[in-house]
C-alpha positions in Angstrom: -2.7 9.4 23.6 0.0 7.7 21.6 3.1 9.6 20.6 3.5 8.9 16.8 1.2 7.8 14.0 1.0 7.6 10.2 -2.5 8.3 8.8 -2.6 6.8 5.3 -5.1 8.8 3.4 -3.6 8.7 -0.1 -0.6 6.3 -0.2 1.8 9.3 -0.2 4.2 7.3 2.0 5.2 3.7 2.3 3.5 1.6 5.0 5.5 1.3 8.3 7.7 4.2 7.2 10.2 5.0 9.9 8.6 2.3 11.9 5.5 4.4 12.5 2.2 2.6 13.3 -0.1 2.9 10.3 -3.8 3.8 10.3 -5.4 2.9 7.0 -7.8 5.6 6.0 -7.6 5.5 2.2 -11.4 5.3 1.9 -11.5 8.7 3.5 -8.9 10.3 1.2 -11.1 11.1 -1.8 -13.9 12.4 0.4 -11.6 14.8 2.2 -9.1 15.8 -0.4 -8.7 19.6 -0.9 -12.1 20.4 0.7 -15.1 18.8 2.4 -18.4 19.7 3.8 -18.5 20.2 7.6 -20.6 17.0 8.2 -18.0 14.8 6.5 -15.2 16.5 8.4 -16.9 16.0 11.7 -17.8 12.3 10.8 -14.1 11.7 10.0 -12.9 13.3 13.2 -15.3 11.2 15.3 -13.9 8.1 13.7 -10.2 9.0 13.8 -9.9 10.9 17.1 -9.2 7.8 19.2 -6.3 6.9 16.9 -4.6 10.3 16.9 -1.2 11.1 18.4 1.0 13.9 19.4 3.0 13.7 16.2 1.1 12.9 13.0 2.4 12.0 9.5 -0.1 12.2 6.7 -0.2 12.8 2.9 -0.6 15.5 0.4 -0.8 19.2 1.3 -4.4 18.9 -0.1 -5.2 17.6 3.4 -3.4 20.3 5.4 -6.6 21.7 6.7 -6.9 18.6 8.9 -4.2 20.2 11.1 -7.1 22.3 12.6 -8.6 18.9 13.7 -5.3 17.7 15.2 -5.1 20.9 17.2 -8.4 20.2 18.8 -6.8 17.6 21.0 -4.3 20.0 22.6 -5.3 21.0 26.2 -2.4 23.3 26.8 -2.1 26.8 25.2 0.1 26.7 22.1 1.7 28.8 19.5 1.3 27.2 16.0 4.4 27.5 13.9 3.6 26.6 10.3 6.3 26.1 7.6 4.4 26.5 4.3 4.6 28.1 0.9 1.0 29.3 1.3 -0.5 31.4 4.1 -3.7 29.3 4.3 -5.5 32.3 5.7 -8.4 32.6 3.1 -11.6 33.8 4.8 -13.9 32.8 1.9 -16.0 29.6 1.9 -15.8 26.7 2.0 -15.2 26.5 5.8 -13.0 23.3 5.5 -10.4 23.6 2.8 -6.7 23.6 2.6 -6.5 27.3 1.8 -8.2 28.5 5.0 -7.3 26.1 7.8 -5.4 28.8 9.8 -8.7 30.5 10.5 -10.1 27.2 12.0 -7.0 26.9 14.2 -7.4 30.5 15.4 -11.0 29.7 16.5 -9.7 27.2 19.1 -9.3 28.4 22.6 -5.9 26.8 23.1 -4.3 28.4 20.0 -2.7 31.7 21.1 -1.3 32.7 17.7 -0.1 31.3 14.4 3.1 32.2 12.6 3.6 31.0 9.0 7.1 30.9 7.7 8.2 30.5 4.1 5.3 31.9 2.0 6.3 32.5 -1.6 3.1 32.4 -3.7 0.8 35.1 -5.0 -1.7 35.2 -2.1 0.1 38.1 -0.4 -0.1 40.3 -3.5 -3.0 42.5 -4.5 -5.8 41.6 -5.0 -5.5 38.1 -3.5 -4.6 39.5 -0.1 -8.1 41.0 0.2 -9.3 37.5 1.1 -6.7 36.9 3.8 -7.4 37.2 7.5 -5.9 40.6 8.0 -7.9 41.3 11.2 -6.0 38.4 12.8 -2.7 40.0 11.7 -3.8 43.4 13.0 -4.6 41.8 16.4 -1.2 40.1 16.6 -2.6 36.6 16.4 -1.3 35.8 12.9 2.0 36.6 11.3 3.1 35.7 7.8 6.8 35.6 7.1 7.2 35.6 3.3 10.2 35.4 1.0 11.2 38.8 -0.4 12.6 37.1 -3.4 9.1 36.0 -4.4 7.2 39.3 -3.6 6.8 42.7 -5.1 8.2 45.8 -3.4 4.7 46.8 -2.3 4.1 43.4 -0.7 7.5 43.6 1.0 6.4 46.8 2.6 3.2 45.3 3.9 4.5 42.0 5.3 7.7 41.2 7.3 9.5 39.7 4.3 12.7 37.8 4.8 15.5 36.9 2.4 17.7 33.9 2.1 20.5 35.9 3.7 18.7 37.1 6.8 15.9 34.6 7.5 17.9 32.6 10.0 18.7 35.7 12.1 15.0 36.6 12.1 13.9 33.1 12.9 16.3 32.9 15.9 14.7 36.1 17.3 11.3 34.7 16.8 12.2 31.4 18.5 13.6 33.3 21.4 10.4 35.2 21.8 8.7 31.9 22.5 11.0 31.1 25.4 9.4 28.6 27.7 6.2 28.3 25.7 4.4 25.4 24.1 4.7 25.1 20.3 2.8 23.0 17.8 4.7 22.7 14.5 3.1 21.9 11.2 5.3 21.2 8.2 3.7 21.4 4.8 6.6 20.3 2.7 5.7 22.5 -0.3 7.7 25.0 1.6 10.7 23.1 0.3 12.4 24.0 -3.0 11.2 22.0 -6.0 14.6 20.4 -6.6 14.5 18.9 -3.1 11.0 17.5 -2.8 7.9 16.6 -4.9 4.5 18.0 -4.1 1.1 18.7 -5.6 1.6 22.5 -5.3 3.8 25.5 -6.0 7.0 25.3 -3.9 9.0 27.6 -1.7 12.7 28.2 -1.0 13.6 26.2 2.1 16.0 23.3 2.0 15.6 20.2 4.3 18.7 21.4 6.2 16.9 24.8 6.8 14.0 23.0 8.4 16.2 20.8 10.6 18.0 23.9 11.8 14.7 25.8 12.4 13.3 22.9 14.4 16.5 22.9 16.5 16.1 26.6 17.2 12.5 26.1 18.3 13.5 23.2 20.6 16.3 25.3 22.1 13.9 28.0 23.3 10.5 26.4 23.6 8.7 23.1 24.0 7.6 21.4 20.9 4.6 19.5 22.4 3.1 18.2 19.1 3.2 18.5 15.4 2.5 17.1 12.0 4.0 16.6 8.5 2.2 16.7 5.2 2.8 17.9 1.7 4.1 14.8 -0.2 3.0 14.2 -3.7 0.2 11.7 -4.4 -2.2 11.1 -7.2 -5.3 13.4 -7.0 -8.4 11.4 -6.5 -11.7 13.1 -5.6 -15.1 11.8 -4.5 -17.4 14.7 -5.7 -17.4 16.6 -9.0 -17.7 19.9 -7.2 -14.6 19.1 -5.2 -12.7 18.0 -8.3 -13.7 21.2 -10.2 -12.6 23.5 -7.4 -9.3 21.6 -6.8 -8.4 21.5 -10.5 -9.1 25.2 -10.9 -6.9 26.1 -7.8 -4.0 23.7 -8.3 -1.0 24.9 -10.4 -0.3 23.3 -13.7 2.9 21.3 -12.9 5.0 19.1 -15.0 4.3 15.3 -14.8 5.7 13.6 -11.8 7.4 10.2 -11.7 5.7 8.8 -8.7 8.3 6.2 -7.9 11.2 8.7 -8.1 9.2 11.2 -6.1 8.4 8.8 -3.3 12.1 7.8 -3.0 13.2 11.5 -2.8 10.4 12.4 -0.4 11.0 9.6 2.0 14.7 10.4 2.2 13.8 13.9 3.1 11.3 12.7 5.7 14.0 10.5 7.3 15.9 13.7 7.8 13.1 15.9 9.1 11.0 13.5 11.3 13.6 13.0 14.0 14.2 16.8 14.2 10.4 17.3 14.7 9.7 14.6 17.3 12.9 15.0 19.3 
């Protein structure tokens, strides 16, 4: 297995960015974006599996559910640490979609638990949380660490919410609880504040410096054995009308994005984060 690879599904990043080897998969991007039937997902995995690596860079957060495929290749037990503005824990169909990939990960025998840090959207509030994987939370296999600043008092009582003033202390305690263990890190960069990064989704409160610090804390206590980065802005192109309808309904209505400026900003942030992830 190679160590690093860039999977180009949607032209979100420049080719040969950071010197990474490119795999050109743009024909797959519209077929996979946001959601896809199981047959298409499995066909894609069969094709791309020989080209995967320990650390994978790919495109928009619309493809984040592919992390559950990347995890299939891990042979050692891992804790998955996800930095994301969304919990991605939805138990409703479709089976393969960016809003429910955590459940696919938890089905894998090597995934011991998943911890999501940085959630700030509406999915933890009533009634949206009815569709979350609360049995996994009750069993201790899933933890969602949300921003108190973005949640109601009722939601703060239900979930272990953090604040900008105390999250680092909480994260250090979490990292220390993983001492000696194997960690898979997935960075969906919509966890970053909107003024620091451009995405296709609502955004969180982390800064790039926050993520660099958190990755250092993880590496100090545990072994980051693999990981991935997604969440950059790209033009939304879909293959099927049902896919386009569902995605347009679910995506937030955001201001227009200057693609050139967004790419420059995003690639500067990636240059800061990628070395912290891969070590």
